[in-house]
C-alpha positions in Angstrom: -33.1 156.3 50.4 -35.1 153.7 48.5 -33.4 153.0 45.1 -35.0 149.9 43.7 -38.5 148.6 43.3 -39.5 145.0 42.7 -42.6 142.8 43.0 -43.0 139.4 44.5 -45.2 136.7 42.8 -45.7 133.6 44.9 -47.3 131.9 41.9 -51.1 131.9 42.4 -53.3 131.3 39.4 -56.5 133.3 39.0 -59.1 131.9 41.4 -63.0 131.8 41.3 -65.2 132.3 44.3 -62.7 134.1 46.6 -63.2 135.4 50.1 -64.4 134.1 53.5 -67.8 133.1 51.9 -66.1 131.5 48.9 -64.7 128.0 48.3 -62.9 126.6 51.4 -59.1 126.5 50.8 -58.9 122.7 51.3 -61.8 122.2 48.8 -59.9 123.8 45.9 -58.5 121.2 43.6 -57.7 122.6 40.1 -57.0 120.9 36.9 -53.5 120.5 35.5 -54.4 123.1 32.8 -55.6 125.6 35.4 -52.5 125.1 37.6 -50.2 125.5 34.5 -51.7 129.0 33.9 -49.0 130.2 36.4 -46.5 130.2 33.6 -48.1 132.6 31.0 -49.1 134.7 34.0 -45.5 134.9 35.1 -44.5 135.8 31.6 -47.1 138.6 31.4 -46.0 140.1 34.7 -42.3 139.9 33.8 -42.8 141.6 30.5 -44.8 144.4 32.1 -42.3 145.0 34.9 -39.5 144.9 32.3 -41.2 147.6 30.2 -42.0 149.9 33.1 -38.5 149.9 34.7 -38.8 147.6 37.8 -35.5 146.2 39.1 -36.4 142.7 40.3 -39.3 140.2 39.8 -39.2 137.9 42.8 -40.6 134.4 42.5 -41.3 131.8 45.3 -40.6 128.1 45.3 -43.5 125.9 46.3 -44.8 122.3 45.8 -47.9 120.2 45.5 -50.4 123.1 45.8 -53.3 121.7 43.9 -55.4 124.6 45.4 -53.7 127.1 43.1 -52.1 129.3 45.6 -48.4 128.9 45.0 -47.6 126.9 41.9 -44.0 127.5 40.9 -42.0 124.3 41.8 -38.6 125.5 40.3 -37.8 129.1 40.4 -34.4 128.8 38.5 -35.9 127.1 35.5 -38.6 129.7 35.3 -36.2 132.5 35.9 -34.0 131.3 33.0 -37.0 131.4 30.7 -38.2 134.8 31.8 -34.7 136.3 31.3 -34.9 135.1 27.7 -38.1 136.8 26.9 -37.2 140.2 28.7 -34.3 142.6 28.4 -33.3 144.1 31.6 -35.3 143.0 34.6 -33.6 140.7 37.1 -35.4 137.7 38.4 -35.1 137.1 42.2 -35.3 133.7 43.9 -37.5 134.5 46.9 -36.7 131.7 47.8 -35.1 128.5 47.0 -36.0 126.3 49.9 -32.7 124.6 50.9 -34.0 121.8 53.0 -35.9 120.4 49.8 -32.6 120.4 47.8 -29.3 118.8 47.9 -27.1 121.9 48.4 -24.7 121.1 45.6 -27.6 120.6 43.1 -28.9 124.0 44.1 -25.5 125.6 43.8 -24.9 124.1 40.2 -28.4 125.1 39.0 -28.0 128.7 40.2 -24.5 128.9 38.7 -25.8 127.5 35.4 -28.6 130.1 35.3 -26.1 132.9 36.2 -23.9 132.1 33.2 -26.8 131.6 30.8 -28.5 135.0 31.8 -25.4 137.1 32.2 -26.0 137.6 35.9 -29.7 138.5 35.8 -30.9 135.9 38.4 -30.6 136.9 42.1 -29.9 134.0 44.5 -32.1 133.6 47.6 -32.6 130.8 50.2 -35.2 130.0 52.7 -36.1 127.3 55.3 -39.7 126.5 54.2 -42.9 126.7 56.1 -45.3 124.1 54.6 -45.1 120.6 56.2 -46.6 119.2 53.0 -43.7 120.4 51.1 -40.6 120.2 53.3 -41.4 116.9 55.1 -42.5 115.2 51.9 -39.0 115.9 50.4 -37.6 114.1 53.5 -36.5 117.1 55.5 -37.5 118.2 59.0 -39.9 121.2 59.5 -42.0 120.4 62.6 -38.7 120.1 64.4 -37.7 123.7 63.9 -34.3 123.3 65.5 -33.4 120.4 63.2 -34.7 122.4 60.2 -32.5 125.4 61.0 -29.4 123.2 61.7 -29.9 121.5 58.4 -30.4 124.8 56.6 -27.3 126.4 58.1 -25.1 123.5 57.0 -26.6 123.5 53.6 -25.9 127.2 53.1 -22.3 126.8 54.4 -21.8 124.2 51.7 -23.3 126.3 49.0 -21.1 129.3 49.8 -18.0 127.1 50.0 -18.8 125.7 46.6 -19.3 129.2 45.2 -16.2 130.8 46.7 -13.5 128.1 46.7 -12.0 126.5 43.6 -11.9 123.2 45.4 -13.5 122.3 48.8 -14.5 119.6 51.2 -17.0 119.6 54.0 -17.5 117.5 57.1 -20.7 118.1 59.0 -23.7 116.5 60.8 -25.7 116.0 57.6 -23.1 116.0 54.9 -19.6 114.6 54.2 -18.5 116.0 50.9 -16.9 114.4 49.0 -17.1 110.8 50.3 -13.8 109.1 50.6 -14.0 107.0 47.5 -11.4 106.0 44.9 -11.6 107.9 41.6 -9.6 107.4 38.5 -6.5 106.4 40.4 -6.7 108.6 43.4 -8.6 109.0 46.7 -11.1 111.7 46.5 -10.6 114.5 49.1 -12.0 117.6 47.5 -14.5 118.6 44.7 -15.1 121.6 42.5 -18.4 123.1 41.5 -18.7 123.1 37.7 -19.5 125.7 36.7 -19.0 128.2 39.6 -21.1 131.3 39.2 -20.0 133.9 36.7 -20.9 136.7 39.1 -18.9 136.5 42.3 -19.4 137.2 45.1 -22.9 135.8 44.8 -25.7 138.3 46.0 -27.9 136.3 48.3 -31.2 137.1 50.1 -33.2 135.4 52.8 -36.5 136.2 54.5 -36.3 137.7 58.0 -39.1 136.0 60.0 -38.0 135.2 63.4 -35.3 137.8 63.5 -33.6 135.8 66.3 -29.9 136.8 67.1 -28.8 133.4 65.8 -30.6 133.9 62.5 -29.4 137.5 62.0 -25.8 136.6 62.9 -25.9 133.8 60.4 -27.0 136.1 57.7 -24.4 138.7 58.6 -21.6 136.1 58.6 -22.4 135.2 55.0 -23.3 138.6 53.8 -26.9 137.5 53.1 -29.3 140.4 52.6 -32.8 140.4 54.2 -36.3 140.7 53.0 -38.8 141.9 55.7 -42.6 141.6 55.1 -44.8 140.7 52.2 -45.6 137.1 51.1 -46.4 135.0 54.1 -45.2 137.6 56.6 -47.0 140.8 57.5 -46.0 143.7 55.4 -44.0 146.6 56.5 -40.7 147.3 58.3 -40.7 146.4 62.1 -38.4 149.0 63.6 -36.9 146.6 66.2 -36.1 144.1 63.4 -34.4 146.8 61.2 -32.2 147.9 64.0 -31.4 144.3 65.0 -30.5 143.5 61.5 -28.0 146.4 61.4 -26.6 145.5 64.8 -25.9 141.9 63.7 -24.1 143.3 60.6 -21.9 145.4 62.9 -21.1 142.4 65.1 -19.8 140.7 62.0 -17.7 143.7 60.9 -20.2 144.7 58.2 -21.2 148.3 59.0 -24.3 149.4 57.1 -26.6 152.4 57.1 -30.0 151.8 58.7 -32.0 149.9 56.2 -28.9 148.9 54.3 -29.0 145.4 52.7 -32.7 145.2 53.3 -35.8 144.9 51.1 -39.1 145.9 52.7 -42.2 144.2 51.4 -45.8 145.6 51.4 -49.0 144.2 50.1 -50.7 146.9 48.2 -53.7 147.6 46.0 -54.0 150.6 43.7 -57.5 152.1 43.3 -59.2 155.5 42.7 -59.9 155.8 46.5 -59.3 154.0 49.7 -62.9 152.8 49.9 -62.9 151.6 46.3 -59.6 149.7 47.0 -61.0 148.0 50.2 -64.0 146.9 48.1 -61.8 145.5 45.3 -59.1 143.9 47.4 -61.0 142.4 50.3 -61.7 139.1 48.6 -57.9 138.8 48.0 -57.1 139.8 51.6 -59.6 137.1 52.9 -58.3 134.4 50.6 -54.9 135.1 52.0 -56.3 134.6 55.5 -57.8 131.2 54.4 -54.4 130.2 53.0 -52.1 131.4 55.8 -54.1 131.4 59.1 -54.0 127.6 59.5 -50.2 127.8 58.9 -49.7 130.2 61.8 -49.1 133.3 59.7 -51.9 135.5 61.0 -51.0 136.5 64.4 -53.4 136.9 67.3 -56.0 134.4 66.2 -57.6 131.9 68.6 -57.8 128.2 67.8 -61.6 128.6 67.3 -61.0 131.4 64.8 -58.5 129.3 62.8 -60.9 126.5 62.8 -63.7 128.8 61.5 -61.5 130.0 58.6 -62.0 126.7 56.9 -65.9 126.9 57.0 -67.5 129.5 54.8 -70.6 129.3 56.9 -68.8 130.3 60.1 -65.8 132.4 58.9 -67.8 135.7 58.4 -69.0 135.7 62.1 -65.5 134.6 63.6 -64.2 138.1 64.2 -61.3 137.7 61.8 -59.0 140.6 60.8 -60.3 142.9 58.1 -58.4 144.7 55.3 -59.3 148.0 57.1 -57.4 146.7 60.1 -54.4 145.8 58.0 -54.3 149.3 56.4 -54.5 150.9 59.9 -51.5 148.7 61.0 -49.5 149.8 57.9 -49.0 146.2 56.5 -51.3 146.9 53.5 -51.2 150.0 51.4 -54.5 150.7 49.5 -55.7 153.7 47.6 -54.6 156.1 44.9 -50.9 156.1 43.8 -50.1 159.4 45.6 -51.3 158.0 48.9 -49.3 154.9 48.5 -46.2 156.8 47.6 -46.6 159.0 50.7 
C-alpha cells in the first residue's frame, strides 16, 4: 500500500534553449542572479505541495553547477527556511553528501534543524557522484572503494553522535575526540550538542548499486531506501526490492515487500500521451545531456556519449527517446488517470 507521496527537486533553474539541439551542457554558464532563482522556485514548489497535501518535498545537495542544473549547496539551511514559510509538509534531505562534510558538522546541523522545525526535516545521506563536487572538497570519488569506506565510517560516527549521550570513535579516517587536555582533564569522549529532538532519527539513502554490502550497511543502521528518480532510472527494479527486504531480514528487521522504500518516477502530466511526449521531450533530452557523460544513462557507447555534447551530432547519435523511457516504465507521461493506473 502506497501511503505517502512526495516530490524531488534537485535544484534546477528554468533554462533556455533545451534539448539535444539546444545549448551544450558545458556551454551553459549562468549569472549569479539566474542561479539564485533556485530559491524562490523552491519556495513556490514547497508552498504548492504544502497546500495540496504532499508528505515530503525532497531536496538534493550539489555544488559549483554554474550550468544551472543542480543549484542547492546546503539542503539543511534551505529546509529550515522552507519549514518556516509552510505549515505541514516535511522537507527531505535527498541527500546530504557525507564525503563533502565533516560528519559531526552534518550531525550538528541536522540536529539544529530538527529542533527549530519541530521534527519536519527528514535526514538523508549519500556518497556523491560528481567528481567536480566530491574531489574538490578533498574526498575520493574516482576511487569508489575509498569513497564507500569513508562514507561508511562517517555514517557510523553520525549515528553514534545521535544515539549516545557521550561517545568516542577510532577509525581509519577519524579519531574522535583527539587525546588532548581540556580544562583540567584528558579528553576521551564528546557529546553532540544538541542531539536531535526526534530520536531515533529517520534516515534515507539512495539505492544505486544495490550491492549486498550496501544493503547490509543500510539494514544495520535502519536506513530506508529511495529507488529511482533523480540521477537513477525511475521505477522499482523487482530484484532490488527483494534484495532490500532480504538484507533487512538478515539484520533482524523483518519488513513487508516494499517496506522502508520510496520509489521514484519521472513523470509529466498532459491531456494525452502524445501531448506529454511533445511537451516533456526537451526536459528528457536535457537530462541526457546532463547525466550521460556521468555514466547514468545505461547502454550508451563512447561515441554516443561524445555526441551528446555536440548539438550538431546529438540528434543523429541514436540516443534514447522519451518514448523508449515510457515503454520501459521509467517515465510516466499522460493524463492523471493513466499515471495513477
